[in-house]
C-alpha positions as CSV (number, residue, x, y, z in Angstrom):
1,M,9.6,4.9,18.2
2,N,11.9,3.4,16.4
3,G,13.2,4.9,12.9
4,T,11.1,3.2,10.6
5,E,8.1,3.7,12.1
6,G,8.6,7.8,13.0
7,L,9.5,7.3,8.8
8,A,6.3,6.1,8.3
9,R,4.5,8.8,11.2
10,R,6.4,11.6,9.5
11,A,5.6,10.7,5.8
12,A,1.3,10.1,6.7
13,L,1.4,13.4,8.1
14,A,3.4,15.0,5.2
15,S,-0.2,13.3,3.1
16,V,-2.1,15.5,5.7
17,C,-0.1,19.2,5.5
18,C,-0.5,18.4,1.6
19,A,-4.3,17.3,1.5
20,L,-4.8,21.0,3.2
21,L,-2.4,23.0,0.9
22,L,-4.2,21.9,-2.2
23,G,-7.4,21.7,-1.1
24,A,-7.6,25.5,-0.1
25,L,-6.4,26.5,-3.5
26,K,-8.4,23.9,-5.9
27,A,-11.9,25.2,-3.7
28,Y,-10.9,28.7,-4.6
29,A,-9.9,27.8,-8.2
30,A,-13.6,25.3,-8.5
31,W,-15.1,28.5,-7.2
32,R,-13.7,30.8,-10.1
33,T,-14.0,28.4,-13.1
34,G,-17.0,26.6,-12.4
35,S,-14.9,23.9,-14.1
36,V,-16.3,20.4,-13.6
37,A,-12.4,19.3,-13.9
38,M,-11.2,21.7,-11.3
39,L,-14.8,20.3,-9.0
40,A,-13.5,16.7,-9.4
41,S,-9.8,17.1,-8.5
42,L,-11.4,19.2,-6.0
43,A,-13.3,16.9,-4.0
44,D,-10.2,14.3,-5.1
45,S,-8.3,16.5,-3.0
46,L,-10.9,16.6,0.5
47,L,-10.7,13.1,0.2
48,D,-7.1,13.0,0.3
49,L,-7.5,14.9,3.6
50,V,-9.5,12.8,5.1
51,A,-7.4,9.3,3.7
52,S,-4.8,10.9,4.8
53,L,-6.4,11.6,8.4
54,V,-6.8,7.3,8.5
55,T,-3.7,6.8,7.1
56,L,-1.7,8.7,9.8
57,G,-4.4,6.8,12.4
58,G,-3.9,3.7,10.5
59,V,-0.1,4.3,10.9
60,H,0.0,5.1,14.9
61,W,-2.2,2.1,15.2
62,A,-0.3,0.0,13.6
63,M,2.8,0.7,15.4
64,Q,1.2,0.2,19.0
65,P,3.5,-3.5,20.4
66,A,1.3,-6.0,20.2
67,D,-0.4,-6.4,23.9
68,D,-3.0,-9.1,25.1
69,D,-5.7,-9.1,23.0
70,H,-3.8,-8.7,19.7
71,R,-0.9,-11.2,20.1
72,F,0.4,-10.7,16.5
73,G,0.8,-7.0,17.0
74,H,-1.5,-4.1,15.2
75,G,-0.5,-4.2,12.2
76,K,-3.6,-4.9,10.2
77,A,-4.7,-1.6,11.2
78,E,-2.5,-0.6,7.7
79,A,-4.6,-2.7,5.7
80,L,-7.8,-1.4,7.2
81,A,-6.6,2.1,6.9
82,A,-6.3,1.3,2.6
83,L,-9.7,-0.7,2.6
84,F,-11.2,3.0,4.5
85,Q,-8.9,5.2,1.4
86,V,-10.1,3.2,-1.4
87,G,-14.2,3.2,-0.5
88,L,-14.0,7.1,-0.5
89,I,-12.3,7.0,-3.3
90,A,-14.4,5.0,-4.9
91,V,-17.4,7.2,-3.9
92,S,-16.1,10.6,-4.6
93,A,-15.9,9.1,-8.6
94,F,-19.5,7.7,-8.9
95,A,-20.5,11.5,-7.2
96,I,-18.1,12.8,-10.1
97,L,-19.1,10.7,-13.1
98,L,-22.6,12.2,-12.1
99,R,-21.9,15.5,-12.4
100,A,-20.0,15.3,-15.2
101,F,-23.1,13.7,-16.8
102,E,-25.4,16.3,-15.9
103,R,-22.3,19.3,-17.3
104,L,-23.1,17.5,-21.0
105,V,-26.6,17.4,-21.1
106,D,-27.0,21.1,-19.5
107,H,-23.4,22.7,-20.6
108,Q,-22.7,25.9,-19.4
109,P,-19.2,27.2,-20.0
110,G,-16.6,28.1,-17.6
111,A,-14.8,31.3,-16.4
112,A,-11.4,32.1,-15.9
113,P,-9.7,29.2,-17.1
114,E,-6.1,31.0,-15.8
115,Y,-6.6,29.6,-11.8
116,G,-7.3,26.4,-12.4
117,I,-4.1,26.2,-14.8
118,A,-2.3,28.0,-11.9
119,V,-3.6,25.8,-9.2
120,S,-3.2,23.2,-10.5
121,L,0.4,23.8,-12.0
122,I,1.4,24.3,-7.9
123,A,-0.8,20.7,-7.3
124,I,1.8,19.2,-9.6
125,V,4.7,20.6,-8.0
126,V,3.6,19.7,-4.9
127,T,3.2,16.7,-5.3
128,L,5.7,15.3,-7.3
129,A,7.5,16.5,-3.8
130,L,5.3,14.9,-2.0
131,T,5.0,11.5,-4.1
132,S,9.2,10.9,-4.2
133,Y,9.3,11.7,-0.1
134,Q,6.7,8.6,-0.2
135,R,8.5,6.3,-2.6
136,S,11.7,6.8,-0.5
137,V,9.6,6.0,2.9
138,V,7.4,2.9,1.1
139,R,11.4,1.2,-0.1
140,R,12.5,1.9,3.9
141,T,9.2,0.7,5.7
142,G,7.5,-1.2,3.9
143,S,4.6,0.5,4.6
144,I,1.0,-0.6,3.2
145,A,-1.0,2.7,4.4
146,I,1.7,4.8,2.4
147,S,2.0,2.7,-0.4
148,T,-1.5,3.0,-0.9
149,D,-1.6,7.2,-0.2
150,H,1.0,7.1,-2.4
151,I,-0.9,5.4,-5.3
152,H,-3.7,7.9,-5.0
153,Y,-1.2,10.7,-4.8
154,T,0.9,9.6,-8.7
155,S,-2.8,9.5,-9.6
156,D,-3.3,12.7,-8.9
157,L,-0.5,14.0,-10.9
158,L,-2.5,12.8,-14.1
159,L,-5.4,14.5,-13.1
160,N,-4.3,17.9,-12.6
161,A,-2.8,17.2,-15.5
162,A,-6.2,16.7,-17.3
163,V,-7.3,19.5,-15.4
164,I,-5.2,21.9,-17.3
165,L,-5.6,20.2,-20.6
166,A,-9.5,20.2,-20.3
167,L,-9.5,24.2,-19.5
168,I,-7.3,24.6,-22.4
169,L,-9.7,23.0,-24.2
170,E,-12.3,24.7,-23.6
171,G,-11.7,28.1,-22.3
172,Y,-8.9,29.0,-24.8
173,V,-9.6,26.6,-28.0
174,G,-13.3,26.4,-27.6
175,V,-14.0,22.7,-27.5
176,R,-16.9,22.0,-26.0
177,G,-18.0,19.5,-23.7
178,A,-14.2,18.9,-23.1
179,D,-14.6,19.9,-19.6
180,A,-16.9,17.4,-18.9
181,L,-15.6,14.9,-20.4
182,F,-12.1,15.4,-19.1
183,G,-14.2,14.7,-15.9
184,L,-15.3,11.5,-16.8
185,G,-12.2,10.8,-17.3
186,I,-10.7,11.5,-14.4
187,A,-13.8,10.0,-12.4
188,A,-12.6,6.8,-14.5
189,W,-8.9,6.6,-13.5
190,L,-10.0,7.2,-9.9
191,L,-11.9,3.9,-9.7
192,F,-9.0,1.8,-11.3
193,G,-7.2,3.2,-9.2
194,A,-9.4,2.8,-6.1
195,W,-9.3,-0.8,-7.4
196,R,-5.9,-1.4,-8.1
197,A,-5.1,-0.2,-4.1
198,S,-7.5,-2.7,-2.9
199,I,-5.5,-5.6,-4.1
200,A,-2.8,-5.3,-1.4
201,A,-5.1,-4.4,1.2
202,I,-7.2,-7.3,0.7
203,D,-3.7,-9.9,0.2
204,Q,-2.4,-8.7,3.3
205,L,-5.9,-9.2,5.6
206,M,-6.3,-12.4,3.9
207,D,-2.6,-13.5,4.2
208,K,-1.4,-14.2,1.3
209,E,1.5,-15.8,1.3
210,W,5.1,-13.9,0.1
211,P,5.9,-13.5,-3.4
212,E,7.3,-16.9,-4.7
213,E,10.5,-15.6,-5.3
214,K,11.8,-14.0,-1.8
215,R,9.6,-17.7,-0.4
216,R,12.4,-19.1,-2.5
217,R,15.5,-16.4,-1.4
218,F,13.9,-18.1,2.6
219,V,14.4,-21.4,1.5
220,E,18.0,-20.7,0.2
221,V,19.0,-19.4,3.2
222,A,18.1,-21.7,5.7
223,A,19.8,-24.6,3.1
224,C,23.2,-22.8,4.2
225,H,22.6,-25.0,7.6
226,P,23.9,-28.4,6.6
227,E,22.4,-29.7,9.7
228,L,19.0,-29.2,8.5
229,I,17.7,-32.3,6.8
230,G,14.2,-30.9,5.8
231,L,12.3,-28.4,6.0
232,H,8.3,-28.0,5.1
233,D,4.9,-26.4,6.1
234,L,6.2,-23.1,5.4
235,R,3.6,-20.4,6.1
236,T,4.3,-16.5,5.7
237,R,2.3,-13.8,6.0
238,T,2.7,-10.1,5.7
239,S,1.1,-7.3,8.7
240,G,1.5,-3.5,8.7
241,H,5.2,-3.6,8.5
242,R,6.3,-6.5,10.0
243,D,6.9,-10.3,8.3
244,F,5.9,-13.7,9.5
245,A,7.3,-17.2,9.0
246,Q,6.6,-20.1,10.5
247,F,7.7,-23.5,9.2
248,H,9.2,-27.1,10.6
249,I,12.7,-28.6,9.8
250,W,13.4,-32.3,10.2
251,M,16.8,-33.1,12.2
252,D,18.8,-36.2,13.5
253,P,16.6,-37.7,16.0
254,Q,19.9,-38.3,18.3
255,M,21.1,-34.8,18.4
256,T,20.6,-33.4,21.5
257,V,17.8,-30.7,22.1
258,A,20.8,-28.0,23.5
259,A,22.5,-28.9,20.4
260,A,19.2,-28.6,18.1
261,H,18.4,-25.3,20.1
262,D,21.8,-23.7,19.3
263,V,21.6,-24.8,15.6
264,V,18.1,-22.9,15.6
265,D,19.3,-20.2,17.1
266,R,21.8,-19.7,14.4
267,L,19.2,-20.7,11.9
268,E,17.0,-17.6,13.3
269,H,20.1,-15.1,13.4
270,A,21.1,-15.7,9.4
271,L,17.5,-15.1,8.1
272,G,16.5,-12.6,10.3
273,A,20.0,-11.0,8.7
274,E,18.4,-11.7,5.3
275,F,14.7,-10.3,6.4
276,P,14.8,-7.8,9.0
277,G,11.7,-7.3,11.0
278,T,10.4,-10.6,10.4
279,E,9.5,-12.7,13.6
280,F,10.2,-16.6,12.9
281,L,8.2,-19.4,14.4
282,I,10.5,-22.6,14.5
283,H,8.9,-26.4,14.9
284,V,11.9,-29.2,15.2
285,D,10.5,-32.2,14.0
286,P,12.9,-36.1,14.1
287,E,14.0,-36.5,10.7
288,G,11.1,-38.4,8.4
289,Q,8.1,-37.1,10.8
290,V,5.3,-36.6,9.2
291,D,2.3,-34.5,10.7
292,Q,-0.5,-34.5,8.1
293,P,0.5,-37.7,5.6
294,G,-1.2,-36.8,2.2
295,N,-0.7,-32.8,2.3
296,A,1.3,-31.8,-0.1
297,L,1.4,-28.4,0.6
298,A,2.9,-28.6,3.7
299,E,4.3,-32.3,4.2
300,T,7.0,-31.3,1.0
301,D,10.5,-31.1,1.7
302,L,11.3,-27.8,0.4
303,L,14.6,-28.1,1.1
304,K,14.8,-31.0,-1.2
305,E,13.9,-29.0,-4.0
306,N,16.2,-25.6,-3.3
307,R,19.2,-28.3,-3.4
308,A,17.8,-30.4,-6.3
């Protein structure tokens, strides 16, 4: 296991431990208070636990090396784990919506709001520590599963703050229905988080190209090699914590195979230093070779555009 993989696995384990602790505390608080907002927070923490376990499994699976059946590795297991989390978040949000509407129709005042407030404050402190660690791991690994987990736990900060406010308004200020209304708001926030988290996972499963800025930087690095006359048909994608880039380059047709090989080696080294963890597939063409006539997407000379 390399350092990147170890960081992602430790972050996933930290999420599991956090969800276990908060789930136990919120179950007690929900029992003592009868609050819909606290019940929503408990449901979210229980789903956090399931989602974190799925994340741990996805990270572990994604770390497995390439094999005969998966020559590109297993990186997309992280995106699948992220989509599973999205489904769980959406289901919990709809369940909370239903319970909140029932509470609005048949209002029953809660009890002992101090338990819910105390537990929510503890949850905020624990979640702040976890999300800070997750941000550090995502910066260093690029893990989409940990990133999705981070989005969910970040939303928990607002969720716990909303629970505190709901309990204060209904338990101490006497605002009737505040708890149920905050439950509705929390459910809506969870649905928004599910939609936001799904975008990156779907993009990865659909092999979306790198961001334009990253692609431009890639071409700039390649353009530093004067032996390259042109570069076209650049295709990029991400799978888990690994990137893939394949492209064609035009070179002097009189150059020997050995000389061309040396140029490609230097190019791979330079690109690898700028884009660590990326696998390159480079095809050498004689200058002027057109493989797909009329296909501007494939045949546009990116080096010419960059040098212009």
